[in-house]
BAMARZA-38825 format. One record per residue (C-alpha): residue number from 1; y, x, z; residue in three letters. Coordinates in pm, 1 decimal. Layout:
<pts>
+------+----------+----------+----------+------+
: resi :        Y :        X :        Z : resn :
+------+----------+----------+----------+------+
:  NUM :        Y :        X :        Z :  Ala :
...
+------+----------+----------+----------+------+
</pts>
This chain:
<pts>
+------+----------+----------+----------+------+
: resi :        Y :        X :        Z : resn :
+------+----------+----------+----------+------+
:    1 :    504.4 :    634.3 :    273.2 :  Unk :
:    2 :    263.0 :    927.3 :    290.2 :  Unk :
:    3 :     41.2 :    707.0 :    505.6 :  Unk :
:    4 :    -10.2 :    468.1 :    215.2 :  Unk :
:    5 :    -94.9 :    757.3 :    -16.8 :  Unk :
:    6 :   -337.5 :    906.2 :    235.3 :  Unk :
:    7 :   -510.6 :    568.7 :    254.7 :  Unk :
:    8 :   -539.3 :    554.0 :   -122.9 :  Unk :
:    9 :   -694.5 :    901.2 :   -146.8 :  Unk :
:   10 :   -932.3 :    845.9 :    145.3 :  Unk :
:   11 :  -1043.7 :    510.4 :      7.4 :  Unk :
:   12 :  -1073.6 :    628.0 :   -352.3 :  Unk :
:   13 :  -1437.5 :    733.0 :   -348.9 :  Unk :
:   14 :  -1550.7 :    415.3 :   -173.1 :  Unk :
:   15 :  -1397.1 :    172.3 :   -421.3 :  Unk :
:   16 :  -1700.6 :    182.4 :   -650.2 :  Unk :
:   17 :  -1953.5 :    215.4 :   -366.3 :  Unk :
:   18 :  -1824.2 :     17.2 :    -69.3 :  Unk :
:   19 :  -1934.2 :    103.5 :    281.8 :  Unk :
:   20 :  -1953.5 :   -109.4 :    595.2 :  Unk :
:   21 :  -1897.3 :    152.1 :    862.2 :  Unk :
:   22 :  -1609.5 :    349.7 :   1010.0 :  Unk :
:   23 :  -1831.2 :    659.8 :   1028.6 :  Unk :
:   24 :  -1761.4 :    847.0 :    705.6 :  Unk :
:   25 :  -1596.0 :   1173.5 :    593.2 :  Unk :
:   26 :  -1225.9 :   1115.6 :    538.0 :  Unk :
:   27 :  -1206.8 :   1357.4 :    246.0 :  Unk :
:   28 :  -1457.1 :   1483.2 :     -6.0 :  Unk :
:   29 :  -1418.3 :   1703.5 :   -310.8 :  Unk :
:   30 :  -1399.4 :   1389.4 :   -525.4 :  Unk :
:   31 :  -1125.4 :   1223.5 :   -317.0 :  Unk :
:   32 :   -828.6 :   1174.8 :   -550.9 :  Unk :
:   33 :   -508.4 :    976.4 :   -581.9 :  Unk :
:   34 :   -527.8 :    662.5 :   -792.1 :  Unk :
:   35 :   -288.1 :    413.1 :   -947.7 :  Unk :
:   36 :   -191.5 :    303.4 :   -595.5 :  Unk :
:   37 :    -30.2 :    643.0 :   -536.2 :  Unk :
:   38 :    130.9 :    670.4 :   -879.4 :  Unk :
:   39 :    299.1 :    333.3 :   -843.0 :  Unk :
:   40 :    399.5 :    387.2 :   -479.2 :  Unk :
:   41 :    569.8 :    711.1 :   -577.3 :  Unk :
:   42 :    736.6 :    533.6 :   -868.8 :  Unk :
:   43 :    880.3 :    264.3 :   -639.6 :  Unk :
:   44 :   1009.9 :    535.8 :   -406.9 :  Unk :
:   45 :   1171.1 :    717.0 :   -700.0 :  Unk :
:   46 :   1336.6 :    397.3 :   -820.2 :  Unk :
:   47 :   1484.3 :    340.6 :   -474.2 :  Unk :
:   48 :   1603.3 :    700.3 :   -448.8 :  Unk :
:   49 :   1764.0 :    703.3 :   -794.2 :  Unk :
:   50 :   1878.6 :    340.1 :   -780.8 :  Unk :
:   51 :   1700.2 :    269.7 :  -1108.3 :  Unk :
:   52 :   1524.2 :    -50.7 :  -1201.4 :  Unk :
:   53 :   1164.3 :    -68.6 :  -1087.7 :  Unk :
:   54 :   1007.8 :   -146.0 :  -1425.3 :  Unk :
:   55 :   1161.7 :    155.0 :  -1599.3 :  Unk :
:   56 :   1051.6 :    406.5 :  -1336.4 :  Unk :
:   57 :    704.7 :    257.0 :  -1298.9 :  Unk :
:   58 :    653.7 :    272.2 :  -1674.6 :  Unk :
:   59 :    789.8 :    624.8 :  -1701.3 :  Unk :
:   60 :    571.1 :    767.5 :  -1425.2 :  Unk :
:   61 :    271.6 :    548.3 :  -1498.2 :  Unk :
:   62 :    256.6 :    663.5 :  -1859.0 :  Unk :
:   63 :    244.9 :   1024.5 :  -1742.0 :  Unk :
:   64 :    -74.2 :    943.4 :  -1548.5 :  Unk :
:   65 :   -258.0 :    700.1 :  -1778.1 :  Unk :
:   66 :   -602.7 :    761.7 :  -1628.5 :  Unk :
:   67 :   -524.6 :    673.7 :  -1267.5 :  Unk :
:   68 :   -739.0 :    359.3 :  -1265.9 :  Unk :
:   69 :   -502.8 :     78.3 :  -1360.1 :  Unk :
:   70 :   -636.6 :   -268.7 :  -1425.2 :  Unk :
:   71 :   -669.1 :   -377.0 :  -1787.2 :  Unk :
:   72 :   -380.2 :   -623.8 :  -1776.0 :  Unk :
:   73 :   -150.1 :   -377.7 :  -1603.3 :  Unk :
:   74 :   -221.7 :    -93.3 :  -1841.8 :  Unk :
:   75 :   -140.2 :   -328.5 :  -2127.9 :  Unk :
:   76 :    192.5 :   -402.2 :  -1958.8 :  Unk :
:   77 :    248.9 :    -33.7 :  -1887.7 :  Unk :
:   78 :    235.5 :     67.7 :  -2251.8 :  Unk :
:   79 :    421.7 :   -226.2 :  -2402.9 :  Unk :
:   80 :    785.5 :   -167.5 :  -2484.5 :  Unk :
:   81 :    887.3 :   -496.5 :  -2328.2 :  Unk :
:   82 :    845.8 :   -552.7 :  -1955.3 :  Unk :
:   83 :    737.8 :   -914.3 :  -1960.5 :  Unk :
:   84 :    537.6 :  -1010.5 :  -1647.2 :  Unk :
:   85 :    189.9 :  -1153.6 :  -1687.2 :  Unk :
:   86 :    161.9 :  -1389.0 :  -1388.4 :  Unk :
:   87 :    -73.7 :  -1166.9 :  -1192.0 :  Unk :
:   88 :   -181.2 :  -1246.6 :   -835.3 :  Unk :
:   89 :   -353.5 :   -909.8 :   -801.6 :  Unk :
:   90 :   -305.3 :   -670.1 :   -512.7 :  Unk :
:   91 :   -127.3 :   -421.0 :   -736.8 :  Unk :
:   92 :    191.0 :   -589.8 :   -621.4 :  Unk :
:   93 :    116.3 :   -506.4 :   -257.2 :  Unk :
:   94 :    -29.0 :   -158.4 :   -299.5 :  Unk :
:   95 :    293.4 :     -8.2 :   -436.5 :  Unk :
:   96 :    550.4 :   -174.2 :   -209.9 :  Unk :
:   97 :    548.2 :     30.2 :    112.9 :  Unk :
:   98 :    862.8 :    234.8 :     25.3 :  Unk :
:   99 :   1061.2 :    -90.3 :     41.6 :  Unk :
:  100 :    965.0 :   -136.9 :    406.3 :  Unk :
:  101 :   1077.7 :    216.5 :    486.8 :  Unk :
:  102 :   1405.3 :    212.2 :    292.4 :  Unk :
:  103 :   1578.4 :   -119.4 :    357.7 :  Unk :
:  104 :   1731.9 :   -237.3 :    679.7 :  Unk :
:  105 :   1704.8 :   -612.6 :    706.6 :  Unk :
:  106 :   1437.4 :   -874.9 :    658.3 :  Unk :
:  107 :   1639.0 :  -1033.5 :    378.8 :  Unk :
:  108 :   1672.7 :   -704.5 :    189.9 :  Unk :
:  109 :   1306.6 :   -618.2 :    234.5 :  Unk :
:  110 :   1189.4 :   -957.0 :    108.2 :  Unk :
:  111 :   1428.1 :   -945.7 :   -187.7 :  Unk :
:  112 :   1339.1 :   -592.6 :   -291.2 :  Unk :
:  113 :    966.5 :   -655.5 :   -244.5 :  Unk :
:  114 :    996.0 :   -953.0 :   -476.3 :  Unk :
:  115 :   1176.7 :   -737.6 :   -730.5 :  Unk :
:  116 :    901.6 :   -475.0 :   -725.3 :  Unk :
:  117 :    638.0 :   -744.1 :   -774.8 :  Unk :
:  118 :    785.0 :   -978.7 :  -1032.0 :  Unk :
:  119 :    821.7 :   -716.1 :  -1305.5 :  Unk :
:  120 :    447.1 :   -760.9 :  -1359.5 :  Unk :
:  121 :    297.5 :   -969.2 :  -1077.1 :  Unk :
:  122 :    520.5 :  -1276.1 :  -1091.5 :  Unk :
:  123 :    256.4 :  -1521.3 :   -968.9 :  Unk :
:  124 :    360.9 :  -1666.2 :   -629.6 :  Unk :
:  125 :     60.3 :  -1502.1 :   -462.5 :  Unk :
:  126 :    150.3 :  -1164.1 :   -610.9 :  Unk :
:  127 :    505.1 :  -1191.2 :   -482.0 :  Unk :
:  128 :    387.2 :  -1317.6 :   -143.3 :  Unk :
:  129 :    144.2 :  -1027.7 :   -107.0 :  Unk :
:  130 :    412.8 :   -770.8 :   -181.2 :  Unk :
:  131 :    656.3 :   -935.6 :     58.8 :  Unk :
:  132 :    400.2 :   -957.8 :    338.4 :  Unk :
:  133 :    300.5 :   -592.3 :    306.3 :  Unk :
:  134 :    661.3 :   -472.5 :    290.7 :  Unk :
:  135 :    770.2 :   -690.2 :    583.5 :  Unk :
:  136 :    481.9 :   -561.8 :    795.6 :  Unk :
:  137 :    593.3 :   -203.2 :    724.3 :  Unk :
:  138 :    954.0 :   -291.2 :    806.4 :  Unk :
:  139 :    867.8 :   -465.5 :   1132.7 :  Unk :
:  140 :    638.2 :   -180.0 :   1237.2 :  Unk :
:  141 :    914.0 :     67.8 :   1155.5 :  Unk :
:  142 :   1151.0 :   -137.8 :   1372.8 :  Unk :
:  143 :    907.0 :   -108.1 :   1666.6 :  Unk :
:  144 :    793.3 :   -469.8 :   1666.5 :  Unk :
:  145 :    484.8 :   -535.9 :   1877.1 :  Unk :
:  146 :    163.1 :   -604.8 :   1691.7 :  Unk :
:  147 :    149.8 :   -965.7 :   1808.7 :  Unk :
:  148 :    504.1 :  -1018.3 :   1685.1 :  Unk :
:  149 :    406.8 :   -880.7 :   1343.7 :  Unk :
:  150 :     94.0 :  -1096.7 :   1339.1 :  Unk :
:  151 :    282.0 :  -1416.8 :   1418.3 :  Unk :
:  152 :    568.4 :  -1348.6 :   1176.2 :  Unk :
:  153 :    337.3 :  -1277.1 :    883.0 :  Unk :
:  154 :    120.2 :  -1578.5 :    963.0 :  Unk :
:  155 :    414.4 :  -1814.5 :   1001.2 :  Unk :
:  156 :    607.6 :  -1690.8 :    700.0 :  Unk :
:  157 :    322.6 :  -1645.7 :    451.6 :  Unk :
:  158 :     40.9 :  -1861.9 :    581.1 :  Unk :
:  159 :   -212.8 :  -1580.4 :    602.6 :  Unk :
:  160 :   -492.0 :  -1612.3 :    859.3 :  Unk :
:  161 :   -453.4 :  -1305.0 :   1077.7 :  Unk :
:  162 :   -644.8 :  -1442.8 :   1375.9 :  Unk :
:  163 :   -966.9 :  -1284.7 :   1251.9 :  Unk :
:  164 :  -1090.2 :   -935.9 :   1344.4 :  Unk :
:  165 :  -1230.9 :   -654.8 :   1132.9 :  Unk :
:  166 :  -1570.9 :   -704.3 :   1295.9 :  Unk :
:  167 :  -1566.9 :  -1071.5 :   1200.0 :  Unk :
:  168 :  -1457.6 :  -1004.8 :    841.5 :  Unk :
:  169 :  -1674.3 :   -703.5 :    757.9 :  Unk :
:  170 :  -2024.2 :   -860.1 :    732.5 :  Unk :
:  171 :  -1927.9 :  -1110.9 :    464.5 :  Unk :
:  172 :  -1638.6 :   -940.5 :    291.1 :  Unk :
:  173 :  -1672.2 :   -826.5 :    -68.8 :  Unk :
:  174 :  -1466.7 :   -659.1 :   -339.9 :  Unk :
:  175 :  -1154.7 :   -868.3 :   -396.2 :  Unk :
:  176 :   -849.7 :   -759.0 :   -596.7 :  Unk :
:  177 :   -639.8 :  -1068.5 :   -524.2 :  Unk :
:  178 :   -342.3 :  -1046.9 :   -291.3 :  Unk :
:  179 :   -464.6 :  -1349.7 :   -100.1 :  Unk :
:  180 :   -808.2 :  -1192.9 :    -56.5 :  Unk :
:  181 :   -703.0 :   -842.3 :     43.7 :  Unk :
:  182 :   -351.1 :   -826.0 :    189.2 :  Unk :
:  183 :   -441.4 :  -1022.9 :    505.4 :  Unk :
:  184 :   -750.5 :   -807.6 :    554.6 :  Unk :
:  185 :   -550.2 :   -485.5 :    518.0 :  Unk :
:  186 :   -296.6 :   -608.9 :    773.8 :  Unk :
:  187 :   -577.7 :   -706.1 :   1012.8 :  Unk :
:  188 :   -723.1 :   -354.1 :    984.2 :  Unk :
:  189 :   -387.7 :   -225.7 :   1109.2 :  Unk :
:  190 :   -360.5 :   -488.6 :   1383.3 :  Unk :
:  191 :   -707.9 :   -399.6 :   1512.0 :  Unk :
:  192 :   -647.5 :    -24.3 :   1507.6 :  Unk :
:  193 :   -586.1 :    223.5 :   1787.4 :  Unk :
:  194 :   -415.6 :    497.0 :   1582.9 :  Unk :
:  195 :   -344.6 :    594.9 :   1222.7 :  Unk :
:  196 :   -688.7 :    738.2 :   1146.3 :  Unk :
:  197 :   -862.0 :    440.6 :   1306.7 :  Unk :
:  198 :   -657.3 :    204.3 :   1089.5 :  Unk :
:  199 :   -765.5 :    380.2 :    769.6 :  Unk :
:  200 :  -1129.1 :    389.0 :    879.3 :  Unk :
:  201 :  -1125.4 :     18.6 :    959.3 :  Unk :
:  202 :   -964.9 :    -69.9 :    624.8 :  Unk :
:  203 :  -1222.5 :    127.9 :    427.5 :  Unk :
:  204 :  -1507.9 :     -8.4 :    639.5 :  Unk :
:  205 :  -1441.0 :   -362.9 :    520.2 :  Unk :
:  206 :  -1624.7 :   -266.4 :    204.4 :  Unk :
:  207 :  -1383.0 :   -414.5 :    -45.4 :  Unk :
:  208 :  -1118.2 :   -264.1 :   -273.2 :  Unk :
:  209 :  -1118.0 :     35.5 :    -43.7 :  Unk :
:  210 :   -835.9 :    245.7 :   -183.1 :  Unk :
:  211 :   -594.6 :    -47.4 :   -197.3 :  Unk :
:  212 :   -692.6 :   -187.7 :    142.6 :  Unk :
:  213 :   -640.1 :    155.2 :    298.6 :  Unk :
:  214 :   -317.8 :    209.7 :    103.3 :  Unk :
:  215 :   -161.7 :   -114.7 :    227.7 :  Unk :
:  216 :   -291.9 :    -58.3 :    579.9 :  Unk :
:  217 :   -187.0 :    307.3 :    580.1 :  Unk :
:  218 :    176.3 :    232.1 :    507.5 :  Unk :
:  219 :    196.2 :    -11.6 :    798.0 :  Unk :
:  220 :      5.6 :    220.9 :   1030.7 :  Unk :
:  221 :    234.5 :    514.5 :    956.4 :  Unk :
:  222 :    540.8 :    300.7 :   1029.9 :  Unk :
:  223 :    392.1 :    175.7 :   1357.6 :  Unk :
:  224 :    229.2 :    491.2 :   1497.4 :  Unk :
:  225 :    510.7 :    713.6 :   1367.4 :  Unk :
:  226 :    287.1 :   1004.6 :   1276.4 :  Unk :
:  227 :    -13.7 :   1101.9 :   1069.4 :  Unk :
:  228 :   -260.3 :   1363.2 :   1195.5 :  Unk :
:  229 :   -173.4 :   1702.3 :   1049.4 :  Unk :
:  230 :   -519.9 :   1749.6 :    899.6 :  Unk :
:  231 :   -479.4 :   1424.8 :    703.1 :  Unk :
:  232 :   -130.8 :   1526.8 :    587.4 :  Unk :
:  233 :   -260.9 :   1863.3 :    467.7 :  Unk :
:  234 :   -558.9 :   1719.0 :    280.2 :  Unk :
:  235 :   -343.0 :   1449.1 :    124.6 :  Unk :
:  236 :    -65.0 :   1678.4 :      7.1 :  Unk :
:  237 :   -297.8 :   1929.8 :   -153.5 :  Unk :
:  238 :   -434.9 :   1656.4 :   -380.1 :  Unk :
:  239 :    -93.7 :   1559.8 :   -517.4 :  Unk :
:  240 :     99.4 :   1706.5 :   -811.4 :  Unk :
:  241 :    421.2 :   1893.2 :   -740.7 :  Unk :
:  242 :    643.2 :   1620.2 :   -884.3 :  Unk :
:  243 :    491.6 :   1363.2 :   -645.0 :  Unk :
:  244 :    550.1 :   1593.6 :   -348.8 :  Unk :
:  245 :    912.2 :   1642.1 :   -451.8 :  Unk :
:  246 :    968.9 :   1265.8 :   -463.6 :  Unk :
:  247 :    786.3 :   1206.8 :   -134.6 :  Unk :
:  248 :    982.7 :   1479.8 :     41.5 :  Unk :
:  249 :   1313.4 :   1353.6 :    -98.1 :  Unk :
:  250 :   1230.6 :    996.3 :      3.9 :  Unk :
:  251 :   1130.2 :   1093.1 :    356.0 :  Unk :
:  252 :   1446.7 :   1299.9 :    391.6 :  Unk :
:  253 :   1659.5 :   1006.6 :    274.6 :  Unk :
:  254 :   1475.9 :    750.1 :    487.8 :  Unk :
:  255 :   1338.6 :    939.6 :    788.8 :  Unk :
:  256 :   1097.1 :    769.8 :   1021.7 :  Unk :
:  257 :   1212.5 :    814.5 :   1381.0 :  Unk :
:  258 :    929.1 :    962.8 :   1584.5 :  Unk :
:  259 :    821.8 :    826.7 :   1921.5 :  Unk :
+------+----------+----------+----------+------+
</pts>
């Protein structure tokens, strides 16, 4: 799941000033983890500890209240009750990659992805976005070909994945909906040549850059099986010790077989 976190950090500084090129520095001094990382780590911790998703997300999210959550989510985060608010936002998809790495069947992945989403994002589009992102990670991890992933996601969820990054980029804009960002993040992966290229393409769409790159990064890590060492180093040094402990424990429990 470090690939998703790397995407979040790399995309973080372009969220408020979108770019339309793949030619940009991957890391700057201001590159930081955002809510995408906090919630991804929380989902991984819940899986590791076999705790319910809402409790762990609230516990970890409250420790990092300034990570950039949306207004509706932060309201949910600090309420005692965990009543969902019918969101179709891409927050459901940005945090789900650990599910694709941890579970071992399509049925399990779809069920667990739905569970991670519906605690807050119980709108059908929110659930669908989480399931599509998690299933893409799972299929990539299982060495499915890109065209197989494309067809399965299109057939199961109805997303249009026949477009290319070059076709999307000129007219794409900031979009926090699952239906307006999950397909684009998956396409950035499908069009890529390696992990770094996938992240660059996701950011270059010029939308919700950290979340696009986070979703894309999880799939790309699962498919390409490795992240360049320089990206790993820059990512890890921007994370608190407790996040690194959870990431390392998760990757030890659910190792990704290298090519």
